[in-house]
C-alpha positions in Angstrom: -53.2 114.7 58.4 -53.1 111.7 55.7 -53.6 108.1 57.5 -49.5 107.5 55.7 -49.1 110.5 57.5 -49.4 109.4 60.3 -48.3 106.4 60.6 -44.5 107.6 59.6 -44.9 109.8 62.4 -45.6 107.5 65.2 -43.6 104.9 63.9 -40.8 107.5 64.1 -41.3 108.7 67.6 -41.3 104.6 68.7 -38.1 104.7 66.7 -36.7 107.7 69.2 -38.2 106.9 72.4 -36.4 103.7 72.0 -33.2 104.7 70.9 -33.3 107.3 74.0 -34.4 103.9 76.7 -31.2 101.7 75.1 -28.6 104.7 74.8 -30.0 105.7 78.8 -29.5 102.4 79.9 -26.3 101.5 78.4 -24.4 104.2 80.2 -26.7 104.4 82.9 -25.1 106.3 85.9 -21.9 107.7 84.0 -23.0 110.8 83.9 -22.7 111.2 87.5 -19.9 108.6 88.6 -17.5 110.7 90.7 -13.7 110.4 89.4 -11.9 107.9 91.0 -8.8 109.4 92.7 -5.3 107.1 92.2 -3.2 107.5 95.1 0.0 108.1 94.1 2.3 105.2 95.2 5.5 106.3 97.4 8.7 104.9 95.9 10.4 102.7 98.5 13.1 103.8 101.0 16.7 102.4 100.8 17.4 100.4 103.6 19.6 102.3 105.2 19.7 106.8 104.3 20.7 110.0 106.2 19.5 113.6 106.6 22.1 117.0 106.1 24.2 117.7 108.1 23.2 114.3 110.4 25.2 111.3 110.9 22.2 109.9 113.0 21.6 106.5 110.2 17.9 105.7 109.6 17.1 102.7 108.5 14.0 101.4 106.7 12.3 97.9 105.6 14.9 96.1 103.9 18.1 96.7 106.1 18.1 93.6 107.8 18.5 92.4 103.8 21.3 94.6 103.3 22.9 93.8 107.6 22.8 89.9 106.5 24.0 90.1 102.7 27.3 92.6 104.4 28.4 90.2 107.2 28.1 87.4 105.6 31.2 88.3 104.2 32.7 88.0 108.0 35.0 85.7 107.2 38.4 85.0 108.9 38.9 87.8 110.5 38.5 90.4 107.7 38.2 94.0 108.2 35.2 95.2 107.0 35.7 99.1 105.9 33.2 101.4 106.1 33.2 104.7 104.0 30.2 107.5 105.0 30.1 110.5 101.9 29.2 113.2 102.5 28.6 116.8 100.4 30.5 120.2 100.6 29.2 121.8 103.7 28.1 119.3 106.0 30.9 119.0 108.7 30.9 116.5 111.7 29.5 117.7 115.0 31.1 119.3 117.5 33.2 118.0 120.0 32.6 114.5 118.2 36.9 114.3 117.7 35.7 113.4 113.7 37.8 114.4 110.9 34.9 115.0 109.0 31.1 113.9 108.1 31.6 111.3 106.7 33.9 109.6 109.1 31.4 110.6 111.9 29.2 108.8 109.2 31.2 105.7 108.8 31.4 105.5 113.0 27.6 105.8 113.4 27.1 103.0 111.1 29.2 101.0 113.0 28.0 101.6 116.4 24.2 102.1 115.6 24.5 99.4 113.2 27.2 96.6 113.0 28.4 97.0 117.1 28.6 92.9 117.1 31.8 93.5 114.9 34.8 94.1 117.1 35.9 98.0 116.0 39.3 96.5 115.6 38.7 95.0 112.7 36.6 97.7 111.5 38.5 100.3 109.0 36.2 103.9 109.0 37.0 105.9 105.8 35.0 109.0 104.1 34.5 110.3 100.9 33.1 113.4 99.4 30.5 113.5 96.7 29.3 116.4 94.2 26.3 117.9 95.3 23.2 116.9 94.0 19.3 118.3 94.4 17.7 118.0 97.1 20.3 116.5 100.1 19.4 119.6 102.0 15.5 118.4 102.4 15.6 115.1 102.0 17.0 111.6 103.2 19.9 110.4 101.0 22.3 107.0 101.0 25.7 107.7 101.9 27.9 104.8 102.8 30.0 101.7 100.9 31.0 98.7 102.4 33.5 97.0 101.5 35.4 93.7 103.2 39.1 93.2 103.1 42.1 90.7 104.0 43.1 91.5 107.6 46.5 91.3 106.4 47.4 93.9 103.7 49.5 92.4 100.9 53.4 92.6 100.7 53.1 93.4 97.1 50.6 95.9 94.9 50.0 96.0 91.7 50.6 99.7 90.1 49.6 100.9 86.3 53.0 102.3 86.2 54.9 100.0 88.9 54.2 98.4 92.5 53.7 99.2 96.1 56.2 97.3 98.6 55.3 96.8 102.2 57.7 96.6 105.1 57.2 95.1 108.7 56.9 97.6 111.2 59.9 100.1 111.9 62.0 98.0 109.3 64.4 99.5 106.7 64.0 95.7 105.0 61.2 94.4 103.0 58.9 91.6 104.1 60.2 88.5 103.2 58.2 87.2 100.2 59.3 85.6 96.8 56.2 88.0 94.9 58.3 91.2 96.1 61.9 89.8 94.4 59.6 88.6 91.2 57.9 91.7 91.0 61.0 94.0 91.3 62.6 91.8 88.7 60.1 92.2 86.2 60.6 96.3 86.6 64.1 95.6 86.4 64.2 94.1 83.0 61.5 97.0 81.7 63.8 99.1 82.2 66.5 97.3 80.3 64.3 96.9 77.3 63.5 101.1 77.4 66.7 103.1 78.0 64.7 106.6 78.1 62.3 104.8 81.1 63.6 106.0 84.7 62.0 105.3 87.9 61.3 107.4 91.0 61.2 105.2 94.5 59.3 107.2 97.5 59.3 105.5 100.8 56.3 106.0 103.4 55.8 104.9 106.7 52.4 105.4 108.9 52.6 107.8 112.0 53.4 106.2 115.2 56.8 107.7 116.3 58.9 111.6 115.1 57.6 112.8 112.2 61.5 113.7 111.4 62.6 109.8 112.3 59.3 108.5 109.8 61.1 111.0 107.2 64.5 109.3 107.9 63.1 106.2 107.6 60.9 106.4 104.4 64.3 107.3 103.2 66.1 104.2 104.3 62.9 102.4 103.1 63.4 103.9 99.3 66.7 103.3 98.9 66.4 99.1 99.9 64.4 98.8 96.9 66.8 101.1 95.1 69.6 98.7 96.0 67.3 95.5 94.6 67.2 96.9 91.3 70.2 98.0 91.3 71.2 94.5 92.1 69.6 93.6 88.8 71.8 95.5 86.5 69.9 99.2 86.9 72.0 102.2 87.4 71.5 104.1 89.9 71.8 107.0 87.6 67.9 106.3 86.3 66.9 105.7 89.8 65.2 108.2 92.2 65.2 108.2 95.7 62.3 110.6 98.2 60.8 109.9 101.3 57.3 111.4 102.2 57.4 110.0 105.8 54.1 109.7 107.3 52.7 112.8 105.1 50.6 110.6 102.3 49.2 108.3 103.8 46.9 105.5 101.7 44.7 104.9 105.3 43.5 105.1 107.8 46.4 105.0 111.1 44.2 104.3 113.5 44.2 100.0 113.0 47.2 97.6 112.6 45.9 96.9 109.0 46.1 100.4 107.8 49.8 101.1 109.9 50.7 98.4 107.9 49.4 99.5 104.9 51.1 102.4 105.0 54.5 101.3 105.5 55.7 100.7 102.1 58.0 102.5 99.0 56.3 103.0 95.9 58.0 102.4 92.4 56.7 104.2 89.6 57.7 104.5 86.5 58.7 107.6 84.8 60.2 108.9 81.4 
């Protein structure tokens, strides 16, 4: 080997040795590092939850904030509606006396978490909701809260009419100019639309005898009919029926619920 070739070989060896040393220095330890395992982030639980077919409440760290926000509406004797929701297949515990799991959950929410509110200012409601995956094996949220006025409105708008409410055991409507004004507007509409008619259904709470309540509902419907007739609507365009105590809009477990059920519903038809 001549001198020139030897020099080239030496330079090449030095170059490759330097390159290899640089690479190992820059990447030292990478080949042997253990893979970093990132723990999964657990989803934060909702404040108030339940288990399948069990009314018992389960709370998590955000519940105090939820409770504070709900109690902020506790003013002027308002009523707190607690709606317990339930799925097909869930049943109220045997011997509880509750109509369904929704009512059982609503009662548990009050007694376990909101007992500082007197029971007479609570309305227990229930709602059946559609099944969804995981409810039989995982905790779920199934409740609703709403504050309502201590006394239901004497007149309530409907998309196709109006609700008129009555005092306890009375056939004369509650004295309220708003009722007369609303019925006057319905009479005006009927005059402008001669093809329209009106059906008035009378309703009661559950106090008293069912037959007596059916008759009371009939008299309430006729009371409203007479007001429309006094405003120029022919009797032939008005149909009155009584539902008695068979179609409640709220539970009869509170005075407010009963007051809401004592009503006549006026609905415009073709």
